[in-house]
Backbone of each chain as nested JSON, in Angstrom:
{
  "chains": [
    {"id": "A", "residues": [
      {"number": 1, "name": "MET", "atoms": {"N": [4.372, 123.575, 61.026], "CA": [5.63, 123.237, 61.685], "C": [6.483, 124.495, 61.929]}},
      {"number": 2, "name": "VAL", "atoms": {"N": [6.545, 125.386, 60.94], "CA": [7.405, 126.564, 61.12], "C": [6.87, 127.461, 62.233]}},
      {"number": 3, "name": "ASN", "atoms": {"N": [5.583, 127.298, 62.526], "CA": [5.005, 128.183, 63.541], "C": [5.429, 127.834, 64.953]}},
      {"number": 4, "name": "GLN", "atoms": {"N": [5.933, 126.566, 65.139], "CA": [6.381, 126.19, 66.49], "C": [7.846, 126.546, 66.715]}},
      {"number": 5, "name": "MET", "atoms": {"N": [8.533, 127.023, 65.673], "CA": [9.972, 127.249, 65.816], "C": [10.244, 128.631, 66.422]}},
      {"number": 6, "name": "ASN", "atoms": {"N": [11.358, 128.71, 67.172], "CA": [11.76, 130.041, 67.63], "C": [12.546, 130.712, 66.499]}},
      {"number": 7, "name": "GLN", "atoms": {"N": [13.035, 131.922, 66.745], "CA": [13.637, 132.693, 65.656], "C": [14.871, 131.986, 65.092]}},
      {"number": 8, "name": "ALA", "atoms": {"N": [15.738, 131.498, 65.969], "CA": [16.977, 130.864, 65.497], "C": [16.664, 129.579, 64.729]}},
      {"number": 9, "name": "GLN", "atoms": {"N": [15.711, 128.798, 65.234], "CA": [15.337, 127.554, 64.565], "C": [14.747, 127.846, 63.189]}},
      {"number": 10, "name": "LEU", "atoms": {"N": [13.897, 128.869, 63.132], "CA": [13.242, 129.21, 61.863], "C": [14.28, 129.691, 60.843]}},
      {"number": 11, "name": "LEU", "atoms": {"N": [15.251, 130.454, 61.327], "CA": [16.292, 130.954, 60.42], "C": [17.136, 129.787, 59.891]}},
      {"number": 12, "name": "HIS", "atoms": {"N": [17.437, 128.841, 60.78], "CA": [18.213, 127.669, 60.346], "C": [17.415, 126.837, 59.341]}},
      {"number": 13, "name": "TRP", "atoms": {"N": [16.11, 126.716, 59.593], "CA": [15.23, 125.999, 58.672], "C": [15.238, 126.69, 57.313]}},
      {"number": 14, "name": "ILE", "atoms": {"N": [15.168, 128.01, 57.326], "CA": [15.202, 128.778, 56.073], "C": [16.521, 128.533, 55.348]}},
      {"number": 15, "name": "ASP", "atoms": {"N": [17.625, 128.496, 56.113], "CA": [18.925, 128.217, 55.486], "C": [18.911, 126.852, 54.807]}},
      {"number": 16, "name": "MET", "atoms": {"N": [18.365, 125.859, 55.501], "CA": [18.376, 124.485, 54.973], "C": [17.56, 124.376, 53.692]}},
      {"number": 17, "name": "VAL", "atoms": {"N": [16.307, 124.846, 53.761], "CA": [15.452, 124.662, 52.571], "C": [15.935, 125.549, 51.423]}},
      {"number": 18, "name": "SER", "atoms": {"N": [16.485, 126.717, 51.768], "CA": [16.994, 127.597, 50.714], "C": [18.196, 126.977, 50.025]}},
      {"number": 19, "name": "PHE", "atoms": {"N": [19.055, 126.314, 50.812], "CA": [20.227, 125.668, 50.22], "C": [19.793, 124.559, 49.25]}},
      {"number": 20, "name": "ALA", "atoms": {"N": [18.774, 123.797, 49.65], "CA": [18.262, 122.733, 48.768], "C": [17.751, 123.347, 47.465]}},
      {"number": 21, "name": "VAL", "atoms": {"N": [17.096, 124.493, 47.56], "CA": [16.584, 125.17, 46.355], "C": [17.742, 125.607, 45.461]}},
      {"number": 22, "name": "VAL", "atoms": {"N": [18.765, 126.173, 46.07], "CA": [19.903, 126.656, 45.283], "C": [20.579, 125.497, 44.558]}},
      {"number": 23, "name": "ASP", "atoms": {"N": [20.775, 124.384, 45.287], "CA": [21.509, 123.268, 44.686], "C": [20.716, 122.614, 43.557]}},
      {"number": 24, "name": "ILE", "atoms": {"N": [19.413, 122.479, 43.765], "CA": [18.613, 121.846, 42.701], "C": [18.468, 122.791, 41.518]}},
      {"number": 25, "name": "THR", "atoms": {"N": [18.531, 124.093, 41.767], "CA": [18.461, 125.059, 40.664], "C": [19.63, 124.838, 39.715]}},
      {"number": 26, "name": "GLU", "atoms": {"N": [20.806, 124.638, 40.29], "CA": [21.992, 124.424, 39.448], "C": [21.857, 123.133, 38.645]}},
      {"number": 27, "name": "TYR", "atoms": {"N": [21.298, 122.107, 39.272], "CA": [21.108, 120.834, 38.554], "C": [20.118, 121.024, 37.406]}},
      {"number": 28, "name": "LEU", "atoms": {"N": [19.025, 121.742, 37.696], "CA": [17.989, 121.949, 36.672], "C": [18.493, 122.788, 35.505]}},
      {"number": 29, "name": "ASP", "atoms": {"N": [19.505, 123.614, 35.754], "CA": [20.073, 124.416, 34.664], "C": [20.554, 123.513, 33.532]}},
      {"number": 30, "name": "THR", "atoms": {"N": [21.075, 122.339, 33.88], "CA": [21.566, 121.436, 32.834], "C": [20.633, 120.256, 32.615]}},
      {"number": 31, "name": "HIS", "atoms": {"N": [19.583, 120.148, 33.42], "CA": [18.636, 119.043, 33.26], "C": [17.217, 119.603, 33.323]}},
      {"number": 32, "name": "PRO", "atoms": {"N": [16.843, 120.494, 32.394], "CA": [15.595, 121.254, 32.523], "C": [14.328, 120.406, 32.504]}},
      {"number": 33, "name": "GLN", "atoms": {"N": [14.428, 119.144, 32.043], "CA": [13.191, 118.346, 31.972], "C": [13.205, 117.167, 32.931]}},
      {"number": 34, "name": "ASP", "atoms": {"N": [14.081, 117.215, 33.917], "CA": [14.177, 116.099, 34.872], "C": [13.005, 116.18, 35.843]}},
      {"number": 35, "name": "GLU", "atoms": {"N": [12.052, 115.283, 35.671], "CA": [10.794, 115.366, 36.445], "C": [11.011, 115.258, 37.932]}},
      {"number": 36, "name": "GLU", "atoms": {"N": [11.886, 114.319, 38.348], "CA": [12.136, 114.18, 39.783], "C": [12.732, 115.454, 40.352]}},
      {"number": 37, "name": "ALA", "atoms": {"N": [13.642, 116.045, 39.617], "CA": [14.299, 117.268, 40.089], "C": [13.295, 118.421, 40.135]}},
      {"number": 38, "name": "LEU", "atoms": {"N": [12.392, 118.466, 39.169], "CA": [11.374, 119.533, 39.152], "C": [10.432, 119.379, 40.341]}},
      {"number": 39, "name": "LYS", "atoms": {"N": [10.116, 118.135, 40.664], "CA": [9.248, 117.884, 41.847], "C": [9.965, 118.312, 43.118]}},
      {"number": 40, "name": "TYR", "atoms": {"N": [11.258, 117.976, 43.173], "CA": [12.077, 118.355, 44.341], "C": [12.096, 119.874, 44.484]}},
      {"number": 41, "name": "PHE", "atoms": {"N": [12.28, 120.571, 43.369], "CA": [12.291, 122.047, 43.404], "C": [10.953, 122.565, 43.906]}},
      {"number": 42, "name": "ASP", "atoms": {"N": [9.845, 122.065, 43.361], "CA": [8.507, 122.537, 43.773], "C": [8.32, 122.36, 45.28]}},
      {"number": 43, "name": "HIS", "atoms": {"N": [8.774, 121.222, 45.793], "CA": [8.597, 120.929, 47.214], "C": [9.34, 121.953, 48.07]}},
      {"number": 44, "name": "TYR", "atoms": {"N": [10.617, 122.162, 47.743], "CA": [11.436, 123.002, 48.631], "C": [11.198, 124.489, 48.416]}},
      {"number": 45, "name": "ILE", "atoms": {"N": [10.773, 124.881, 47.216], "CA": [10.484, 126.308, 47.043], "C": [9.224, 126.682, 47.823]}},
      {"number": 46, "name": "ASP", "atoms": {"N": [8.297, 125.735, 47.918], "CA": [7.088, 125.987, 48.738], "C": [7.465, 126.113, 50.206]}},
      {"number": 47, "name": "LEU", "atoms": {"N": [8.329, 125.193, 50.666], "CA": [8.772, 125.253, 52.064], "C": [9.461, 126.583, 52.334]}},
      {"number": 48, "name": "ARG", "atoms": {"N": [10.299, 127.004, 51.396], "CA": [11.018, 128.263, 51.604], "C": [10.056, 129.437, 51.673]}},
      {"number": 49, "name": "ARG", "atoms": {"N": [9.109, 129.478, 50.712], "CA": [8.183, 130.626, 50.672], "C": [7.389, 130.73, 51.975]}},
      {"number": 50, "name": "SER", "atoms": {"N": [6.88, 129.577, 52.452], "CA": [6.051, 129.653, 53.664], "C": [6.91, 129.999, 54.866]}},
      {"number": 51, "name": "ALA", "atoms": {"N": [8.145, 129.518, 54.882], "CA": [9.023, 129.835, 56.017], "C": [9.398, 131.314, 56.001]}},
      {"number": 52, "name": "MET", "atoms": {"N": [9.645, 131.845, 54.809], "CA": [10.012, 133.264, 54.71], "C": [8.834, 134.137, 55.144]}},
      {"number": 53, "name": "ARG", "atoms": {"N": [7.634, 133.712, 54.767], "CA": [6.447, 134.501, 55.141], "C": [6.242, 134.441, 56.652]}},
      {"number": 54, "name": "ALA", "atoms": {"N": [6.432, 133.239, 57.219], "CA": [6.258, 133.084, 58.664], "C": [7.281, 133.934, 59.397]}},
      {"number": 55, "name": "TYR", "atoms": {"N": [8.512, 133.955, 58.901], "CA": [9.566, 134.754, 59.561], "C": [9.231, 136.233, 59.477]}},
      {"number": 56, "name": "ALA", "atoms": {"N": [8.75, 136.648, 58.291], "CA": [8.428, 138.07, 58.1], "C": [7.292, 138.481, 59.036]}},
      {"number": 57, "name": "ASP", "atoms": {"N": [6.313, 137.602, 59.16], "CA": [5.172, 137.927, 60.031], "C": [5.618, 138.077, 61.479]}},
      {"number": 58, "name": "LYS", "atoms": {"N": [6.55, 137.237, 61.912], "CA": [6.93, 137.225, 63.34], "C": [8.053, 138.209, 63.658]}},
      {"number": 59, "name": "TYR", "atoms": {"N": [9.07, 138.233, 62.775], "CA": [10.3, 138.947, 63.144], "C": [10.653, 140.056, 62.165]}},
      {"number": 60, "name": "GLY", "atoms": {"N": [9.883, 140.133, 61.107], "CA": [10.208, 141.152, 60.11], "C": [10.769, 140.502, 58.861]}},
      {"number": 61, "name": "PRO", "atoms": {"N": [10.664, 141.16, 57.716], "CA": [11.05, 140.56, 56.439], "C": [12.56, 140.374, 56.303]}},
      {"number": 62, "name": "LEU", "atoms": {"N": [12.947, 139.219, 55.728], "CA": [14.371, 138.995, 55.432], "C": [14.693, 139.529, 54.043]}},
      {"number": 63, "name": "THR", "atoms": {"N": [13.689, 139.489, 53.169], "CA": [13.893, 139.985, 51.808], "C": [12.772, 140.97, 51.511]}},
      {"number": 64, "name": "ILE", "atoms": {"N": [13.029, 141.83, 50.548], "CA": [12.056, 142.893, 50.285], "C": [10.744, 142.315, 49.756]}},
      {"number": 65, "name": "ASP", "atoms": {"N": [10.828, 141.137, 49.109], "CA": [9.575, 140.611, 48.554], "C": [8.713, 139.95, 49.627]}},
      {"number": 66, "name": "THR", "atoms": {"N": [9.227, 139.88, 50.859], "CA": [8.333, 139.397, 51.932], "C": [7.979, 140.548, 52.859]}},
      {"number": 67, "name": "ALA", "atoms": {"N": [8.361, 141.76, 52.475], "CA": [8.001, 142.922, 53.305], "C": [6.496, 143.143, 53.185]}},
      {"number": 68, "name": "ASN", "atoms": {"N": [5.85, 143.238, 54.33], "CA": [4.394, 143.436, 54.319], "C": [4.084, 144.516, 55.361]}},
      {"number": 69, "name": "PRO", "atoms": {"N": [4.474, 145.775, 55.043], "CA": [4.567, 146.806, 56.079], "C": [3.263, 147.136, 56.79]}},
      {"number": 70, "name": "GLY", "atoms": {"N": [2.126, 147.033, 56.076], "CA": [0.886, 147.483, 56.719], "C": [1.04, 148.973, 56.986]}},
      {"number": 71, "name": "ASN", "atoms": {"N": [0.932, 149.391, 58.259], "CA": [1.043, 150.845, 58.476], "C": [2.396, 151.228, 59.095]}},
      {"number": 72, "name": "TYR", "atoms": {"N": [3.33, 150.279, 59.128], "CA": [4.639, 150.644, 59.695], "C": [5.733, 149.968, 58.891]}},
      {"number": 73, "name": "TRP", "atoms": {"N": [6.721, 150.721, 58.462], "CA": [7.766, 150.205, 57.598], "C": [8.794, 149.467, 58.45]}},
      {"number": 74, "name": "THR", "atoms": {"N": [8.558, 148.151, 58.628], "CA": [9.433, 147.392, 59.542], "C": [10.801, 147.102, 58.912]}},
      {"number": 75, "name": "TRP", "atoms": {"N": [10.892, 147.231, 57.6], "CA": [12.105, 146.84, 56.875], "C": [13.364, 147.417, 57.521]}},
      {"number": 76, "name": "SER", "atoms": {"N": [13.336, 148.718, 57.828], "CA": [14.554, 149.337, 58.374], "C": [14.493, 149.434, 59.903]}},
      {"number": 77, "name": "ALA", "atoms": {"N": [13.422, 148.894, 60.464], "CA": [13.286, 149.02, 61.928], "C": [13.93, 147.834, 62.645]}},
      {"number": 78, "name": "GLN", "atoms": {"N": [14.273, 146.783, 61.882], "CA": [14.848, 145.585, 62.527], "C": [16.324, 145.832, 62.829]}},
      {"number": 79, "name": "PRO", "atoms": {"N": [16.883, 145.083, 63.82], "CA": [18.324, 145.23, 64.112], "C": [19.162, 144.813, 62.898]}},
      {"number": 80, "name": "LEU", "atoms": {"N": [20.164, 145.553, 62.595], "CA": [21.032, 145.242, 61.452], "C": [22.009, 144.13, 61.859]}},
      {"number": 81, "name": "PRO", "atoms": {"N": [22.654, 143.471, 60.883], "CA": [23.524, 142.34, 61.21], "C": [24.567, 142.695, 62.275]}},
      {"number": 82, "name": "TRP", "atoms": {"N": [25.178, 143.884, 62.16], "CA": [26.213, 144.237, 63.14], "C": [25.607, 144.661, 64.468]}},
      {"number": 83, "name": "GLU", "atoms": {"N": [24.285, 144.699, 64.488], "CA": [23.6, 144.981, 65.764], "C": [22.996, 143.691, 66.314]}},
      {"number": 84, "name": "GLY", "atoms": {"N": [23.454, 142.577, 65.733], "CA": [22.934, 141.301, 66.215], "C": [21.715, 140.823, 65.472]}},
      {"number": 85, "name": "GLY", "atoms": {"N": [21.351, 141.552, 64.394], "CA": [20.172, 141.139, 63.627], "C": [20.515, 140.001, 62.685]}},
      {"number": 86, "name": "ASN", "atoms": {"N": [19.467, 139.479, 61.979], "CA": [19.675, 138.378, 61.038], "C": [19.267, 138.867, 59.665]}},
      {"number": 87, "name": "CYS", "atoms": {"N": [20.065, 138.585, 58.672], "CA": [19.525, 138.847, 57.315], "C": [20.354, 138.063, 56.325]}}
    ]},
    {"id": "B", "residues": [
      {"number": 1, "name": "MET", "atoms": {"N": [19.598, 125.584, 25.3], "CA": [20.734, 125.106, 26.107], "C": [21.346, 123.916, 25.377]}},
      {"number": 2, "name": "ARG", "atoms": {"N": [22.686, 124.008, 25.056], "CA": [23.318, 122.896, 24.33], "C": [23.301, 121.675, 25.246]}},
      {"number": 3, "name": "ASN", "atoms": {"N": [22.961, 120.518, 24.686], "CA": [22.941, 119.312, 25.5], "C": [24.392, 118.866, 25.716]}},
      {"number": 4, "name": "TYR", "atoms": {"N": [24.753, 118.679, 26.975], "CA": [26.145, 118.335, 27.247], "C": [26.389, 116.851, 27.063]}},
      {"number": 5, "name": "ARG", "atoms": {"N": [25.309, 116.119, 26.703], "CA": [25.517, 114.668, 26.655], "C": [26.177, 114.311, 25.329]}},
      {"number": 6, "name": "MET", "atoms": {"N": [27.227, 113.505, 25.418], "CA": [27.942, 113.091, 24.196], "C": [27.098, 112.033, 23.48]}},
      {"number": 7, "name": "PRO", "atoms": {"N": [26.694, 112.274, 22.215], "CA": [25.896, 111.255, 21.488], "C": [26.714, 109.972, 21.333]}},
      {"number": 8, "name": "GLY", "atoms": {"N": [26.065, 108.837, 21.51], "CA": [26.712, 107.558, 21.194], "C": [27.65, 107.083, 22.285]}},
      {"number": 9, "name": "VAL", "atoms": {"N": [27.877, 107.869, 23.315], "CA": [28.785, 107.389, 24.376], "C": [27.988, 106.428, 25.247]}},
      {"number": 10, "name": "MET", "atoms": {"N": [28.601, 105.28, 25.57], "CA": [27.914, 104.266, 26.388], "C": [27.81, 104.816, 27.816]}},
      {"number": 11, "name": "GLU", "atoms": {"N": [26.58, 105.067, 28.263], "CA": [26.458, 105.712, 29.586], "C": [26.204, 104.645, 30.651]}},
      {"number": 12, "name": "LYS", "atoms": {"N": [26.853, 104.745, 31.753], "CA": [26.64, 103.788, 32.856], "C": [25.793, 104.524, 33.885]}},
      {"number": 13, "name": "PRO", "atoms": {"N": [24.658, 103.886, 34.302], "CA": [23.764, 104.571, 35.251], "C": [24.53, 105.114, 36.452]}},
      {"number": 14, "name": "CYS", "atoms": {"N": [25.476, 104.371, 36.942], "CA": [26.146, 104.861, 38.159], "C": [27.171, 105.925, 37.789]}},
      {"number": 15, "name": "GLY", "atoms": {"N": [27.414, 106.165, 36.503], "CA": [28.377, 107.183, 36.082], "C": [29.79, 106.804, 36.469]}},
      {"number": 16, "name": "CYS", "atoms": {"N": [29.951, 105.557, 36.985], "CA": [31.314, 105.206, 37.44], "C": [32.11, 104.639, 36.276]}},
      {"number": 17, "name": "GLY", "atoms": {"N": [33.294, 104.168, 36.585], "CA": [34.232, 103.727, 35.531], "C": [33.723, 102.481, 34.857]}},
      {"number": 18, "name": "GLY", "atoms": {"N": [34.493, 101.86, 34.131], "CA": [34.131, 100.626, 33.411], "C": [35.206, 100.376, 32.392]}},
      {"number": 19, "name": "ASP", "atoms": {"N": [34.933, 99.478, 31.439], "CA": [36.006, 99.22, 30.475], "C": [36.178, 100.491, 29.663]}},
      {"number": 20, "name": "SER", "atoms": {"N": [37.428, 100.75, 29.274], "CA": [37.679, 102.056, 28.647], "C": [37.661, 101.965, 27.13]}},
      {"number": 21, "name": "SER", "atoms": {"N": [37.243, 100.805, 26.582], "CA": [37.342, 100.686, 25.118], "C": [36.499, 101.763, 24.438]}},
      {"number": 22, "name": "TYR", "atoms": {"N": [35.301, 102.021, 25.027], "CA": [34.473, 103.034, 24.332], "C": [35.13, 104.397, 24.444]}},
      {"number": 23, "name": "MET", "atoms": {"N": [35.961, 104.568, 25.501], "CA": [36.642, 105.857, 25.671], "C": [37.55, 106.103, 24.466]}},
      {"number": 24, "name": "ASP", "atoms": {"N": [38.225, 104.963, 24.029], "CA": [39.185, 105.129, 22.946], "C": [38.474, 105.6, 21.68]}},
      {"number": 25, "name": "ARG", "atoms": {"N": [37.287, 105.02, 21.45], "CA": [36.601, 105.335, 20.172], "C": [36.046, 106.759, 20.18]}},
      {"number": 26, "name": "GLU", "atoms": {"N": [35.487, 107.179, 21.316], "CA": [34.649, 108.376, 21.306], "C": [35.363, 109.625, 21.816]}},
      {"number": 27, "name": "PHE", "atoms": {"N": [36.424, 109.434, 22.604], "CA": [36.973, 110.604, 23.284], "C": [38.293, 111.034, 22.648]}},
      {"number": 28, "name": "VAL", "atoms": {"N": [38.432, 112.342, 22.473], "CA": [39.629, 112.913, 21.848], "C": [40.67, 113.116, 22.959]}},
      {"number": 29, "name": "PRO", "atoms": {"N": [41.925, 112.707, 22.712], "CA": [42.953, 112.903, 23.742], "C": [43.046, 114.368, 24.197]}},
      {"number": 30, "name": "ALA", "atoms": {"N": [43.503, 114.558, 25.386], "CA": [43.812, 115.889, 25.956], "C": [42.572, 116.754, 26.177]}},
      {"number": 31, "name": "MET", "atoms": {"N": [41.396, 116.151, 26.095], "CA": [40.172, 116.905, 26.401], "C": [39.629, 116.401, 27.739]}},
      {"number": 32, "name": "ALA", "atoms": {"N": [38.928, 117.24, 28.473], "CA": [38.333, 116.81, 29.747], "C": [36.872, 116.484, 29.506]}},
      {"number": 33, "name": "TYR", "atoms": {"N": [36.362, 115.441, 30.158], "CA": [34.961, 115.038, 29.962], "C": [34.313, 114.857, 31.33]}},
      {"number": 34, "name": "VAL", "atoms": {"N": [33.089, 115.339, 31.443], "CA": [32.355, 115.193, 32.708], "C": [31.193, 114.236, 32.459]}},
      {"number": 35, "name": "PRO", "atoms": {"N": [31.117, 113.106, 33.174], "CA": [29.996, 112.188, 32.963], "C": [28.667, 112.846, 33.302]}},
      {"number": 36, "name": "TRP", "atoms": {"N": [27.637, 112.465, 32.58], "CA": [26.306, 113.012, 32.799], "C": [25.804, 112.66, 34.188]}},
      {"number": 37, "name": "GLN", "atoms": {"N": [25.208, 113.637, 34.889], "CA": [24.705, 113.399, 36.248], "C": [23.238, 112.989, 36.191]}},
      {"number": 38, "name": "TYR", "atoms": {"N": [22.865, 112.038, 37.058], "CA": [21.463, 111.608, 37.126], "C": [20.938, 111.943, 38.507]}},
      {"number": 39, "name": "PHE", "atoms": {"N": [19.668, 112.358, 38.579], "CA": [19.036, 112.672, 39.862], "C": [18.594, 111.357, 40.496]}},
      {"number": 40, "name": "THR", "atoms": {"N": [19.358, 110.867, 41.448], "CA": [18.966, 109.607, 42.103], "C": [18.648, 109.88, 43.56]}},
      {"number": 41, "name": "THR", "atoms": {"N": [19.649, 109.701, 44.459], "CA": [19.368, 109.963, 45.872], "C": [19.966, 111.318, 46.253]}},
      {"number": 42, "name": "VAL", "atoms": {"N": [19.365, 111.95, 47.237], "CA": [19.878, 113.23, 47.722], "C": [19.958, 113.183, 49.247]}},
      {"number": 43, "name": "TYR", "atoms": {"N": [20.819, 114.04, 49.792], "CA": [20.925, 114.114, 51.253], "C": [19.713, 114.841, 51.817]}},
      {"number": 44, "name": "GLU", "atoms": {"N": [19.418, 114.621, 53.072], "CA": [18.406, 115.428, 53.758], "C": [18.932, 116.863, 53.869]}},
      {"number": 45, "name": "PRO", "atoms": {"N": [18.04, 117.859, 53.86], "CA": [18.501, 119.247, 53.818], "C": [19.463, 119.633, 54.945]}},
      {"number": 46, "name": "ASP", "atoms": {"N": [19.264, 119.109, 56.14], "CA": [20.17, 119.516, 57.226], "C": [21.583, 119.008, 56.947]}},
      {"number": 47, "name": "LYS", "atoms": {"N": [21.69, 117.747, 56.546], "CA": [23.015, 117.196, 56.223], "C": [23.588, 117.896, 54.988]}},
      {"number": 48, "name": "ALA", "atoms": {"N": [22.741, 118.161, 54.008], "CA": [23.208, 118.794, 52.762], "C": [23.8, 120.169, 53.036]}},
      {"number": 49, "name": "LEU", "atoms": {"N": [23.146, 120.924, 53.927], "CA": [23.646, 122.268, 54.235], "C": [25.017, 122.177, 54.891]}},
      {"number": 50, "name": "GLU", "atoms": {"N": [25.175, 121.188, 55.744], "CA": [26.44, 121.038, 56.47], "C": [27.557, 120.61, 55.519]}},
      {"number": 51, "name": "ILE", "atoms": {"N": [27.238, 119.664, 54.629], "CA": [28.251, 119.105, 53.733], "C": [28.524, 120.057, 52.569]}},
      {"number": 52, "name": "GLY", "atoms": {"N": [27.453, 120.744, 52.113], "CA": [27.659, 121.696, 51.024], "C": [27.128, 121.212, 49.691]}},
      {"number": 53, "name": "THR", "atoms": {"N": [26.377, 120.097, 49.72], "CA": [25.73, 119.636, 48.492], "C": [24.573, 118.706, 48.853]}},
      {"number": 54, "name": "ILE", "atoms": {"N": [23.529, 118.677, 48.033], "CA": [22.45, 117.708, 48.271], "C": [22.788, 116.396, 47.554]}},
      {"number": 55, "name": "PHE", "atoms": {"N": [23.803, 116.422, 46.699], "CA": [24.119, 115.257, 45.866], "C": [25.278, 114.45, 46.456]}},
      {"number": 56, "name": "PRO", "atoms": {"N": [25.02, 113.225, 46.921], "CA": [26.103, 112.389, 47.458], "C": [27.253, 112.228, 46.464]}},
      {"number": 57, "name": "GLU", "atoms": {"N": [26.91, 112.178, 45.184], "CA": [27.985, 111.953, 44.192], "C": [28.904, 113.17, 44.041]}},
      {"number": 58, "name": "LEU", "atoms": {"N": [28.478, 114.314, 44.555], "CA": [29.334, 115.502, 44.493], "C": [30.004, 115.785, 45.84]}},
      {"number": 59, "name": "ASP", "atoms": {"N": [29.763, 114.919, 46.801], "CA": [30.315, 115.096, 48.152], "C": [31.737, 114.556, 48.162]}},
      {"number": 60, "name": "LYS", "atoms": {"N": [32.667, 115.397, 47.772], "CA": [34.069, 114.952, 47.654], "C": [34.964, 115.885, 48.475]}},
      {"number": 61, "name": "PRO", "atoms": {"N": [34.988, 115.706, 49.789], "CA": [35.785, 116.617, 50.614], "C": [37.268, 116.502, 50.299]}},
      {"number": 62, "name": "PHE", "atoms": {"N": [37.958, 117.637, 50.255], "CA": [39.408, 117.608, 50.002], "C": [40.102, 117.239, 51.309]}},
      {"number": 63, "name": "LEU", "atoms": {"N": [40.851, 116.165, 51.327], "CA": [41.467, 115.677, 52.565], "C": [42.971, 115.873, 52.539]}},
      {"number": 64, "name": "GLY", "atoms": {"N": [43.478, 116.564, 51.528], "CA": [44.92, 116.822, 51.486], "C": [45.683, 115.672, 50.88]}},
      {"number": 65, "name": "ARG", "atoms": {"N": [45.041, 114.51, 50.752], "CA": [45.763, 113.387, 50.113], "C": [44.731, 112.339, 49.762]}},
      {"number": 66, "name": "GLY", "atoms": {"N": [44.963, 111.589, 48.736], "CA": [44.256, 110.363, 48.394], "C": [42.752, 110.525, 48.306]}},
      {"number": 67, "name": "MET", "atoms": {"N": [42.077, 109.372, 48.492], "CA": [40.615, 109.316, 48.339], "C": [39.989, 108.971, 49.68]}},
      {"number": 68, "name": "GLY", "atoms": {"N": [38.669, 108.876, 49.703], "CA": [37.987, 108.359, 50.903], "C": [37.696, 109.452, 51.91]}},
      {"number": 69, "name": "ARG", "atoms": {"N": [36.822, 109.147, 52.799], "CA": [36.354, 110.159, 53.777], "C": [37.27, 110.179, 54.989]}},
      {"number": 70, "name": "ARG", "atoms": {"N": [37.149, 111.155, 55.838], "CA": [37.925, 111.205, 57.072], "C": [37.596, 109.992, 57.948]}}
    ]}
  ]
}
């Protein structure tokens, strides 16, 4: 699914799934054994990881742990936020 | 992690109000208490991002007065 999205759609998708991860993380902090919440976390962290990898492959890494330079260091080659870039 | 759940307090699944008699027995005046949260229903991620929470029970927009949604 993430492969059919354009850059803006993919970034919005990343925002959505990442927000779900952040919110459930806070819940799990006080409910560490809540099985439903743990399942919810597993689901959305997978979605986030694959979306981040797809974004890095197409448009460049958003975070350093998705940087996969190969033979060219794309990390600093992307447009910066004030140049209209996304991060 | 200290368990925040008060032992012996009668818990209502919906976490909503009810008769306050157990409050008198278990709760010390002038202290604040937060009911235990349960993972029940959650918003879809797109709506959750817009509202600012995945938990409907935490969706309490400040409207400048009173209760209820816009």
